N, C-alpha and C positions, 0 to 999 in steps of 0.2 A: 319586850324591853326597849326602852327609848334610849337614844344615843345623842349626846352632844359632844363637841370637840373638847379635848383637854386644853389646858392653857398653853401647851407647847406641842401641838400635834406633829410638827415636822422637826422637832429637836433643834429649833433655830435659836440664835442668840436672843436672849430675853429682851434686849433692847429693841428687837423687831417682832415682839410677840403679837400674835393674831389679835385683830380687833374684837374677836369673839369674847375676849376677856374683859373688854371695857364695860363698865357699868354706866349706862346712859341715864342722865338726870331725868326724872319724871317731869319736872317743871322748873327749869333753871330761872333764877331771879333776874338774870339779865342776859341779853344777847350781845355778842361781841364779835369783832372782826377776826379774820384769820391771822392778822399781823400781831395779835396780842401775845405778849410773852408771859402774862399772868392771867389765869382764868379764875375770876372771882366766883365764889359760891358754888363751884363744881364739887361733886363728890370726890373725896380723896382717892377713891379707887380709879377714877378716870385719869387723874394725874399720874398715878403710880405706874400705869401700863402704857403711857403714851410712847410710841417709838421716838427715839432720840433725834431722828432727822426729820420728823414730820410735826405738823401742827394740825389742830382741828380747824375746820372752817364750817360755817353754817350752810346748810342747804338753803338755797335762795327761796324755796317754796315753803319751808317749814323749819323754823329756828329751833325746834325741839329735836331735830335729827342732826346727827354729826356726820361729817365726811372728812377723809384725809385730804390734806393739801401738802405742799412742800415748800421749802425755802426756794427763793427765786433762782439760786445757783444750781439747783438740782434739775437734771434734764427732763425726765418724764414729768408731765404736769397735767393734772385733771382740774380744769377750771371752766366754769360756765357751760358745763355739758360737753366740753371738748377735751379729748386726750391728745396732748401734743408731746412729741418726742423730738428733742433737739430743735425746738422751735417750729416744727412742722406738724400740721394736723394729721393725726393717724385715724382717730375715730371721732365722729361728731354725733350729736344727739344722745349723749351718754345719760342714761336714766339716773334718777336721784338715789336709787338703792345700790349703785355701783360705787365701790371704794378703791382707792389706790394706796398701797403701802410701799413707800420708797425703800430701796435696798442699797443701790450704789448710785454713782453719778449718771449711769446710763440705764439702770434697770429698776424694776418695781414689780410688785404683785398686784393683780387685779382680783377683786372679789365682789360679792353681792350678798344682800340679805332679802329675806322674804318674811311675810307676816305669818306664813304657815310652815309647819314642820312636815317634812316628807322624806322618803328615801330617794326621790328623784325630782330634780328641779331643772327648768330651762330658764336661764337668765339672759336678758338682752344686754349687750354691752354698748350698742350704738351702731352708727352707719359707717360702712367702708365703701368708698366708690372712687373711680378715677385713678386707680393705682394698680400697677402690675403686681400680681400675687401668685404664690405657689403654696398649695395645700398638699400635705401627705395625709391620706385618710384610709381607714379600714373599709375596703369595699366588700370584704367577707369577714367573718368573725376572726379568722386566722391571719389575714393578709392585708397589706397596705399598698397603695398605688398613688401616683401624683395626679394633680389637677391644677391647671393654670387658669387665670382669669383676671378680671379687672374690677370686680365689685363683690360685695358681701354675698350676693345671690350665687356666686360661683364657688362658694366655699361649701364642700359637701358635709353631710352628717358624718360624725366620727372622725373629724380632722384631728390629728395628733401633733402636727407642726404646721404653723402658718408663717410664711416669710413674705414681707412686703418690700417692694422697692420704692424708696422715697426720693423723688426728684422735685426740684424747685420749679423747673420749667413746666409749661402747660403741655408739651408734647411728650407723651410717655415713652415713645420709642426713640426719638431723635434728639432729645435735649442734650446739649453739650455739657451740662453740669454733671459732675461725677456723682453717681447715686450713693445714697446711704441705705441702710437696710434695717428693718424693724422685724423682730421675731416674736411670735406669741407661742408659748408652750403650755398647753393645759397640763395640770399636775395632779398628783395625789395629795390630798389634804386630809389628814386624819384617816378616817375609814371611807373616804369618798374619792371617786375618780372623776376628773373633768375631761370633757372633749369639746371641741369647737364645731360650730356649724353656722351656715348663713340662712337667711330666709328671703322670701320674694321681695321684701322691702329693702334689700341690701343691708340688713342689720346683721352684725356679728353676734352670735349667742354662744353661751357655754352651757353644756349639759352637765349637771352634777348628780351622780348616782352612787349608791352603796351596793346595789345588787341584793339587798336583803330588806324586805319591808319593815323589819323590826329596827333597822338602823336608820334613824332619821335625824335631820337637822333643819334649821331655818336659815343657815348662813355658811358661807365659806369665804374667808378673807385671803386665802392663798390658792385660789383656784387656777389662776393663769399667771405665768411669768412673762414679762415683757422686757425686751432689751434692744438696744440699737447699736450700730457700728458702721464703719465705712468699708469693712471687708467681710463679705458674707461667711467665709469659712472660719475666720478668726472669731466672728460673732457667735457662730454655732459652738465652737470649741470653748470659748470663754463662758458662754451661757451654761453649758453642761458642767463645767467645772464649778461655777457658782452653785448650781443646783446640787451637785455632789456634796459640796461642803454644807449647804443649808439643810439638806434632807438627811444625809447619812445613810440612805437606803440603797444606793448603788455606787459603782465605781466607774470611772472613765476608762476607756480602752487602754490608754498608754500605761496605766498602772497595773494591768493584769498580766498574769503569766500566760504566755502564748504556747498552745499545744504544738508538739513537733510535727503533726500532720500538715501544718501550713506550708512547710518547705519541701514536701515530697509529693509525688504524683499518686493519685488514688483511684480506686474502682469501687463503685457501689453496686450492689446486686439488684436494686429495685427495678429499673426499666429493662434489665436483662432477663429477669425471671418473674417479677412481681412476687406474689406470695408462694409461687412454686419453687422458690430457691432451694437448692439441694447441694450436698457436698461435692458431687462429681461436676456439676455445672460450675461451681466456684473454681474448682481446679482447672477446668477447661478454659475458663476466662482468664485466669492468672497466667496460664501457660501461653495462650495466644498473644497476650499483651507483651510478655517477656520475650517471646520468640521474635516479635516484630521490632525489638530494640527499644521499647518503652515500658520497662517493668514497673508494675504498681508496687509502691512501698507501703501504702496503707489500704486497708479493705474495710468497707462497711457492709456487714451482713444485715440487710434491711429486713423489713417485716416478712415473717414466714419461718423463723427459726424457733419460736416460742411454743410452749406447751399451752394450747388454748382449746376452747370448745365453742361451738356456735349452734345454739338451738334453733336459729332462724335459717340455717342452710344445711339441710340434711344431705349426707353423702349419697350420690347417685341421682339426686333430684336436679332439675334444671336450675342453673345459677340465677339468683335474684339480685339484680343490680342494687348495691348498697347494703346487702345483707352482711358483707364482711365487717361492717362497722358495728354489728351486734355481737361479734366474738368477744369472749372474756378469757382472762388468764386463769389457768388452773394451778400453776406452780411457777416458781422462778427458774426452773430448769429448762433445758432444751427439749424439743419434741423428738419423736422417734426417727425423724430424718437424720438427726445428728447424734443418735445414740442407739446402740444395738439393743434389741429387745428379743423376746422369745418368738416374735412374729417372723416367720420365714421370709416374708416379702421384704424385710428390712435387712437381709443378710449382707448387703453391700454398705450398710451404714457404718460409720466409724464407731469405735468403742464408746466414745463420748465426745463432748464438745472440746474438752482439753486435748485429747489425742488429735482431733482434727485441726485445731489451731496450731499445735506444735508441728504437725505435718506440713501445713501450707507455709508456715514461717520458715521451716527448714528447707523446703524444696523450692520456694519462690522468693526467698530473701525479704519477706515482709517485715517491716519494722513495727507496724501498728495494726491491730485488728480491733475494730469497734463493732458493736452490735446495737440494733435498734430496740427501743421500747417506748411505750407511751408514758406520759406523766403519771397516769393511773394504772400503769402496767400494760394495758392493751386498750384498743379503741373503746371497747365496752367495759373497761375496768376489770375488776376481779369477779370471779364466780362467788356469789354469796354462799356461805356455809359449806364450802368444799374443804376437804381434809387439810390441804396446804395453804388455804387462804383465809380460813375463818379467824385465825389469830389477828388478822388485820381489820376485822370487824367491818367488812364491806357492806354497804347498804344500797339497794337498788334505788336510783335517783333518776328522775326525768328532767333533763336540762331545760332551762328557760332562757331564751335570748332576750337581750335588752331591746327596747324599741328602736334604738339607734342602729343596731345590727340588722334588725328586720326591715329597716327602711332602705337598706342597700341590697346586696346580692345574696341570694340564698346559696347554701352550700350542701351538697349531697351528704357528706359525712355528718355534718351537724344535724341535718334533717333526720337522718337515720338514727343518730344517737338520741334525739328527742323521741323518736318512735319506739326504739328498742330499750331505752334506758341505759344507765351506766352504773356498774358496780363500784360506787365511790368508796375509796378507802377512808376509814375513820381518821380525821386529822391528828388525833392523839396517837395513832399507830403508823403514821406515814414515815417517820424517821426509821422505825424498825423495818418497814417494808423496803425502803431504799437501801438500808445497810445490808439486809439479808440478800437482796438481789445483787447488789454490786460486789459484796464480798464473795458471793458464789461465782460471779463472772471472773473476778480476780483469781479465784482458785482454778478456773478453767483457762488461765493465761490470756484472757481478754484484756485489752489495754484501755478501753474507753467505751463511751455510749453516745448514741444519737437519741435525744429525748424529744419525742414528738407530742402533738396534740396538747400543747401547753395552755392555750387559752380556754380550755374546757372549764377551768375553775370558775370563771366569771358567771357561767351558766348554772352552777350548782351551789351557789353561795348562800342561798336562803337557809336560815336557821343555823348557819355556820359562821356568823360574824361578818358577812359581807365579802365582796369580791377582793377588795384591797387587802384585808386582813388574811383571808384564806390564801391568796397568792403569796403574800409575804411568808406565811408559815410553811407552805410547800416549797417555795424557792429556797428558803434557808435550810430546810431539811435536805433538799436535793444537793445543794452546793456543799453542805457539810459532808454528805456521804461521798461525793466525788473526791473531795479533799482527803478524806480519811482512807479511801480504798484505792484510788488510782494515783499514779505518780506524776502526771503530766497535765493537770487541769483538763483532763481528757473528756470533754463533753461538747457536743454540737447541739444547740437548742433549735427547736423547729416548731412551726405553727404557734408562735408566741409573739406576734407583732402588736400586742396591746401594751399600752403604757403601764398597765398593772404589772406586767412581766419586765418590761424594759427598765422601769425605775426600781426594780428589785434585783437587778443583775449586779451582784457584788463581786463574783468571781468568774462566772461563765464568760468566755472570751470569744466564742463563735456563735452566730445566730443566722439561720436561714433568712434571707432578706426579701424573698418574693414568693409568690405562688409557685407551684411545681413547674418543672420543665415538662412540657407535654409534647413528646416527639411526634405524635400522630396529628397534632393540630397546627397547621401552618400559620394560622392567624395569631398565635400566641408567641411566636419566636421573637419578633421585634418588641412586643410589649414586655417580655421578660427582661430584656437587656435594659430598656428604658426605665422600668420600674425599679430594678436593683440600683441603678446609678443614682436616681433621685432619692430613693429611700436611704441610701448610704450617707446623704447629707446629715441626716438625723442619727440613724443607727450607728454610723461609723465612728461617732464620738464615744459610744458605749461598748461596742463589740467590733470584731472583724466580720463584716457582712459576708455571708456564704451565698455565692451565686448559683448554687445547686449543681447537680450532675448534668451531663449532656451526652448525646451520641456523637462520636467522632466520624461516623459514616452516616451522613445526613445532609440534606440540602442546605441547612443552616449551620453546618458544623463549624466552618471557619468563622462565621459571625459570632458564635458562642465562644470559640477558642480565643479569638482576639479580645473579647470582653473579659475572659478570665486572665489573659496575659496582662491587661492594664488594671484589673480589679483589685490587686493586692490581696487576693482571697485564696482559699483552698482550691486546688485544681484536681478535679476527679471526673471520670466519665462513668457511664452505665451501659457500655456497649454489650451486646450479646457476644458470647464467646466466638471468636474468629471473625467478627464483623467490625473491623477497625479500619480507619484511614490513618495509617502510620505516618504518612507524609505530613498530615496536620499535627498529629501527636508529637512528632519529632521537633516541631517548631515551638512546642510547649515544654517538652520533657527532655532532660539530658540523659545520656546513656546510663548513668548511675541511678536514675529514677528521681532525681531532685528536680526542682523547678526554679525559675528565675522570678521569684515573687517581688513585686514592687512594694515600696515602703508603706503606703497609706491606702485606705479604702478609696477605690476609684470613684470619682464624682463628676457631675457635669461641669463643663467650663462655665465661667462666670456669665458669658453672654448666652448660655443655654438655659439659665435658671428659670426664666419666665416664658419660655417657648414650649410648644407641644411638638416634640420630634416624631410623634406617632401619627397625628391627625391634622396638622395644619397645612400639609401638602407642600411645604417649602423649606423646612428646616432640617439640617443634619444634627445629629447628636455627637457632641465631642466629650470624651471622658479623659481626664488628666490624671497623672500620677508622677511620682518621683522614684528614682533608684538612688544608689549611693553617690553616683557621679553624673547622672543624666536625668532628663525628664522624658516622659512618654505621653503621647496623645493618641487615643483610639478614636476614629471617626466612623460613624455608622449611619446608613440610611435606613431608618425605621419606618419610613412612610410607605403607604400603599399595601401593607400586608394584613393589618388587623385594626381593630377599633377598641378604645378603652371601654370597659364595662361601666355601667351606672351613669351613662350620660347619653344625651340625645345625639345620635349619630347622623341626624339629618343635616347637621352643620359641618360635617366632615368635608374637608377639601380633598377629594379623591385624586390620587395620582395613579397612573398605571404602573405595573411592575417594570415596564421597559423604560419609563420616563426617568431621566436623570435629574437628580436634585443637586444643586450646587451650593457651596458654602465657602467661607473664609476660615483659614487656620493660621494661627500665629504662635511663635514661641512663647508669647506672653500669656497664652492660654494655660500654661503650666504654672500653677500657684507655688509659692515658696521656692522659686527658682534660685533665690539667693543661697539656699542651703547647698547648692552644688556649683554655683558660679565662682565664688571665691575672689581673692584679690587680684589675680592675674587675668581676669576676664576682659576681653576686648569689647564686650557689648554685643558681639555677633554670635550666632549659633550655627552649628552644622546640623542640617535636617536630613534624616535618612527615611525615605519612603520604602516600606517593606514591599508593597506591591510593585513599584517601579524598580526597586533595587538601585536607586540613585541617591546621590548626596548633593546638597546645595548649601550655599552659605546665605544667611539672612540676618539682618539686625533684629534684635529681640522684639521690637514693637511693630515690625513689618508683617504683612499678611501674604498668604498665597492661596490660590483657589484649588478647590477639590470638588470633583463631580462624581457621584455614585448613584447607581440604580438600587432599587429595593433589595434589601438583604445583602448589599455589597458594603464592604468596609475596608479601611486601610489603617495602618498603625505607623506613627512617626516617632522616631527617636530624636530627641532634642538635646544636643550636647553643647555646652558652653565652650567657645573657642578661646583658649588662653595663650598668653605669650610666655614662651620659655626661652631662656638664653638670649633675651632681648630681641631676637629676630625670627624665632620659629613660632608660628601660630598653629596650635594643635588641639584637636578634640577627639576623644575616643568615641566610636560608635558602638562597639561591642561585637557580639556574635551576630553577623548579618543574616544568618540562617534561622534565627530565633525571632518570634514575634516581639518579645521585649528584649531587643538586642542589648540595650544598655544595662540590663539586669545582671549581665555576666561580669561587669567591671566592679571590682572591689575598691581599688584606689589607683590614683595617677599622681606621680611626683617626678621632679627633675633630680637627677643624681649627680650633677656636676656643679661647678661654680656658677651661680645665676648671673654673675656679671660678665661671664665669658660668652663667646659666640658659638661654642661647640659643647657637646655633652650628650647625655642620653636621657630619654624619658622612660621611666620604669612604670609598668602597669601590672597590677595584680588582678587575676580574674579566675573564672572557672568555666568549665564546659568545653565542648569541642565543636569545630566547624570553622567558618571563615570569619576571622577577626577583621574589622575595618576601623579606620580612623581617618579624620581629615588632617592634612598637614600642608601648610603653605610652602614648605621646603621639602624637596625630595630627600628622604633619609639615606644614609650610607649603608645601613644594614639593620638586621634584626636578629635577636636570639630569644629562644623560649627555654626556660629552665637551664640556661647556660649553653644550649646547643644552637648554633647558627642555623637560621631557617631562610628559605627562599621568600622574598618579598616582592610584591608588585606595586607600582605607583602610576597613577593616572595624571598626566600633566594638566588635563582640562578640568577635571573635577577635584583634583588634589587628594584623591582617595588612596590610602595605603591599605593593602590587604595581605594577610598572612594566614595560612592554613594551620589550625591547631589540631593535632592528632588526638584521637579518642583516649590514648594512653595518658594524656594530660588532663582528662576530664575533671578530676576532683580538685584541681587547682594548678595554676601556672603563674610564672613570673616572666614577663616579657620586657625586653629592653630594646628600644628603638634608638639607633645611634645617628648623630648628626655631626 
């Protein structure tokens, strides 16, 4: 079956309809300039479908071919082979088969045509060079990492976001001109997916593919979205909102229902047990976490609870690495570890999953219990023709990866699934499968699911309508089942960092943002943190990025813990029972099991966007976020521990583990600080260093130095100093014993006559420990929930401290009197 685009493949406004609907004149009677307002002798169909903000101009080499141009007032401009944005050249040497479709004053779509129809095209867009750039690309079929560079040859295959820094000065690093930013986002257009890549000639290309040889086209007019702006994070947010409206296939993060697990501490069984997870082990882990004062309030029972079989790994035989990926699902119910059977060896098993879940919720105060499953049920899908699976009509299918994936890094799981095959569920039965599975889990008092192996669909799309269509169908079925069966939008998506999945995320609100946490591999610890931070620039507009589990008792434990504290993400560990560092955990977790989650996805500071914090040998990584009343900056030395995959490491600037890397930190590194500064702000900030336990005062634009060795980090609370009662300058720090100290503060207000010179400052907050605040004037006293408390004041650093008892953990009202 041959495929061509519909006249409205992305459900866009018909005034912006794709050029694929245009009827090109076979031999026009006259050639005319792009400034013409009337087009004589043109086919009426051409006029009918012209975008209202664009004109046709002639290709200079062939007047029988048409190209988009734009009114002069429109910012993106394709003229004489150059794509200019806001008057600055972005791409040169643009081929004649590339088209620009304007969308807004700052944005447009790029597309191209070919003389041949195919299920896969690679189109050249032109040359990029002499500009700082950031690519986010899939280095494995499942996962994405960043890459920085200066030209088109630095853009990897399978790039899904490309950000350019546009400066007018010739010096890329030191120009005093404030930069602007240009973003390129490859899209889904009809049944085709685009990705970006560079070549050795510094040309930017886009790859267009359907994933099914039967689904072909010769053109795509909305393959790549381009937009520009002066603020990189505003640009990303606005671009995704535009695409949400234009496509209708996904929703941005801020419109989604947030699952309750985001605000409580969790434990995942994976790195504690791997597939040997068992009921007693789970109880032991929950018990040791609770006894240490950091109770888990949500649990993920990862791989190992399901009823599966594996013909490639026989019991009693030596383990074959990768054979676990050949396992297939036998039924939607739990296996014999979690259900009593007639087998005497299972005498200690609970009656069933429901009894076990009820038991651990009752005894350990769990609020949420999630379980793991793969998108197709299990790694190897479903067992064909089994009693409980044949109704889903599974078919043994052997995955095929795209050339783009094969050009990057191989993956053991994918390689094994290609070898063993996958019992792929009939798309016509997938809704029934998800509903049967999820309704059964609800009957067992399970609260939600972690759904893994999501990108598998692009490899099995042949004869099923192509990767885009298949992903859309499965994603809709999955999200519908979650909404129908669970109460809390209770899903964590995983192994789904392809735009096929991202641009079909209508409801899902949490997605794993990086490759796995590998506790046994010291070289991946720093890469993990850097990858999630950079990936969150893109992913964070659609979902809450999940930074994955970690060990609290580990050489890199604090590195990971501080990253979670500033990440605005779920916080959960995968400690083995009894193997915890409660000192670290208590800096993340309050006594009631809640966490101080920051407001937004943690992302790199603006001055880190185009540097390599892992391999350039000189740069620290800064991650910023906001709380309700304060900002927070995490600073990490990711140098000297590992190297990015898929690149020539001979160019790495090696630093020893003992070498200190220095950098500059500023309150201005916190974006959107105006959300917390307010009208009373002096322009100065109180800066609290967690490592030093010290407070200093600094104007917002000033900088201070930080030096860290490999795998060292610090976290700084940035609080706006405001004027109260005309003479008192005050800034709350929060709970100084917590990594995200300011996350404990809910509100700050003055409670007396603002025109007077005396009164009280009222602070609402939660959590227990040492509260701190900067005060230019020594207070007269302090009360918590109406009870007067002892207060300390430092004349030199102006630091006010008060101890908040654990009995007030769930919430407190503090009054500081002057």
